[in-house]
N, C-alpha and C positions, 0 to 999 in steps of 0.2 A: 695363262702360262707365265710363270715367274722368270722371265728371261733376265739374265745379267746384262748390264749395259755393254754396248759394243766396244770392241777393241779398236784402237787407232791403227792397228796393223792390217786391218782388212783392206781389200782393194775395192775402191769405189770410183766410178766415173759418172759425172753428173751432167746431163745434157739439158736440164730444165732451165727455162728462162733465157734461151738463146735467141729468141726472136724468130724472124722469118726463116724459111728453109732455103731461100736463094733461088736463082734461076739456073740457066744452063741449057744444054741441048735437050730437045724433046725426047721423051721416052715412050715406050709402049707398055700398056698394062698386060701383064702375063696372067696365066690361069691362077697363079697364087693370089694375085690381087683380087680376082673375082671371088675366089673361095673366101678370102678374108672379109669381103663385103657381105657375102651371104651369111657367114658366121656372125658378123656384127648385127645383121638384121634379125637372125634367129635367136641369138642369145641375149643381145642387149637392146634390141629394138631400134637400132641405128638405121637411118635411111641409107640403103646401099649406094645410092648415087653420091651421097655426101662422103661416104667412106672411099669410094673409087676416086673421087676428086682429090681427096687428101693424099691417097697413095700415089696418084699420078704426080702430084706436086713434089712428094718426097723423091720419086724415082727420077725426076728431072734434075735433082740436085747433082752437081758434078762430083766425081770422086766416089769412093766407097770406103767401107770400114766404119769404125766407131765415130760418133760425133765428137767434136772437140770438147774437152772438159770445160766446165763453167769457171774454173779458177777457184772454186771452193775447196777447202780442206775436207778431209774425211769427216771430221767432227761437224763442220758446217753443213755438209751434204746430208749427213745422217740426222741432223737436228732441224731440218726444214719443217717437218710436221711429225705428229705421233706415228703415222704409218712408216715414215722414213726411219725413225728411230727403231721401231719394232723390227723392220726388215733388216737393218744393219745388225741389230742384236741377235736376230736369228742366224744371220750369216756368220757372225763371230762364233756362235755356239756350234754351228755346223762345221766350220773350219777346225775348231778345237776337238770335235768328236771324230771326224774322219781322218785327220792327219795321222794320229797314232795307229789307226787301223791300217793305213797304207804302209806305214813304217814297219809294222809287224809282219806285213805280207811282202816286204821288200819290193814295193812298187813305188816309183817316184810320185810324190804328191805335189800338186801345184794348186794354189788358191785360185778360185774363179774370181772374176771381176763383177761386182754388182753395178749395173747401169740403170740410173734413173733417167726417165724422160717424161715429158708431159705432152700427150696427144700424138705427136709424131717424133721420130728420131731415126738414128742410123745404127746399124749393127754390122758386124762382120759377115752376116748372112743376108744383108740387104736392108730394106726399109723396116723400121719398127713402127707399129701402128697400134694405138690403144685397143682397137677392136680385136686384135690378135690375143689379147690377154698376156699375162707373163709368159716368157719363153726363154729357152736356153739356146745359145748359138755355139756349136762346137768349134767353129772356125776361129773365134777369138776367145773361147772359153768364158763367155759372158752370160750372166743372168740379166734379163731385161725386164723392167717393170715400170708401168705408169701406175702409181699407187692409188689412183682413182678407181682402179679395178676392185679394190677392197670394198668400196661402197657399193659397186654393182654386185659383187659377190653376196653382200648382205641384203640389199634391197630387192634385187631382181631374182636372185637364186635362193634366197632364204638361208644363206650359210654365213652368218656373222660370227664374231668372236675372235679373240686373239689367237687361239690355237688353230682355228680354220685358216687364218692368215699365215701362221707359221707353217702349216702343212703345205701351203702353196709354194713357199720358198724351199721347204724340205724336198718337195717333189722336183722342182727345177734343179736343185743341187744334186738330186739323184741322177739326173742326166749328165751332170759333170762327172760324177763317179763313173758312169758308163763310158764316158770319153776317156778318162784316165786309165781305166782297166782294159780298154780295147773293145768293149762290147759294142759300142756304137759303130766302129769300123766293120766289125764282123757282121752286124745286122745289115749294114749297107751293102756289103758284098753278097749276103744271102738274098737280099731284095733284088739285086741286079741279076743274080742267077735264076731266080724264080719270081718274076714280077707278079704272078697271080697271088703269091703269098705275101706280097709287100705290106698290105694293110694289116694282116694278122701278125706279122712280125713287129710292126709298129705298135700294135696294141700291147704286145708282150713287153716292149720297151717302156711303155707308159706304166704298165702295171708293176714292173720292177721298180720304177722310180717311186711309185706309191709305197711299195714295201720298204724301200730305203728311207723314205720319210718317217715311216713307223719305227724303223730301227733307231733312227736318231732320237726320237722321243723316248723310246724304251731305254736307251743308254743314259738318259738324263731324267730319271724319275723325280729328282728333287725339283724339277721345273714344272711338273704337272700339277694342275689344280683340279678340284672337282668340276666336272662338266667339260673338261678339255677334250677328252676322248670322244664324247658325243659330238662336240663341235667339229672335230676332224672327220668323223664318219659322215656327218651331215654334208660337209663340203665335198667329200669324195663321192657321195651319192648324187649330189646336185649337178656335178660336172661329168656324169657318165654319158656316153654317146646316146643311149636310149632316152635320157632325159632331155638332152640338148636338141635332139631332132624332133622333139615335141610329138612323139607318137609315130613319126615316119621312120619306123625301124627297118634298117637294112644292114644286117650284121656284116655283110661282105664289104661295106663301105666304112665300117667303124675304124677309128684310128686311136682311140684312147681306152676302150673297154666299156662294158656296161656299168651301171651304178653298182650292181651286186659284185661284179669282179673287182671294181676299184675299192670298195669297202673290204672285200675279202683279203686283198693283198696288203692294204694298209693295216688291217687287223693282224695279219700274219707278222708283219714287222713289229707291231706294237707288242704282240704276245711273246715272240721269240727273242727280240732284241739281237738277232743274229743275221748279219748280212748274207751269210752263206745259205740261209733259208729263202732268199729272194730270187732264186734261179727260176725265172718264168720260162726259160728256154730249155729246161731239162729234157723234155721229150723230143725237142728239135735236134739237139746235139747227138742223140743216139744214132 
């Protein structure tokens, strides 16, 4: 993918290289921590007890919200390594693509903040842990990533390539779009009203974010190189719920969609280049 170099106007917060996580009052491990540990074991082969120990250390840190910035400038943070530069460049392109679409729709646009961390960190949604993979926090409108995830995506999931990495950021940015448009709040309300449908609604959220990632790429055809689309589809397939559960298929517990669904919605965004075609909730709204 021929990404242009990043703009210095993007929002970046860098938690890398800040040393220990500090002490403080003891905390309790919640269900979320256990889930993270299990995912770490299933997807990345991480010892669950190691993950739990790390999360417990993070949760004992006093205070909440984002970690303190490292003092690096945007240019310095984005130049730490190749993956950092790629991620910042993808964020710049995403900002430049989505901002005019929001303006045309008369919806206020706000840039998300890209948050780098290594191993463990803090987000507006609580602990950031490498085993969680990249994620978006609606509370502080931040995209969080430990760039070592890209190596795991390549070596352990067989989904390497620069477009595969760009797709990951495009997907997380899709969640930001959902926050700004009010979709995220609407889904949370629907989940509260009908808890039995909570997972299915979450799957639709994830599939829409996949579609939005495809729309971004489709609106920037000059950036696409031969093989890019295949890389993106391979990544979408590799992180389907049915693949990550290693054969223990339980659709009622899916949260991101099957490999086929994820490829289907990414392809739809790529094919149409139209964000209005990404309504994964069309039948629910009727």
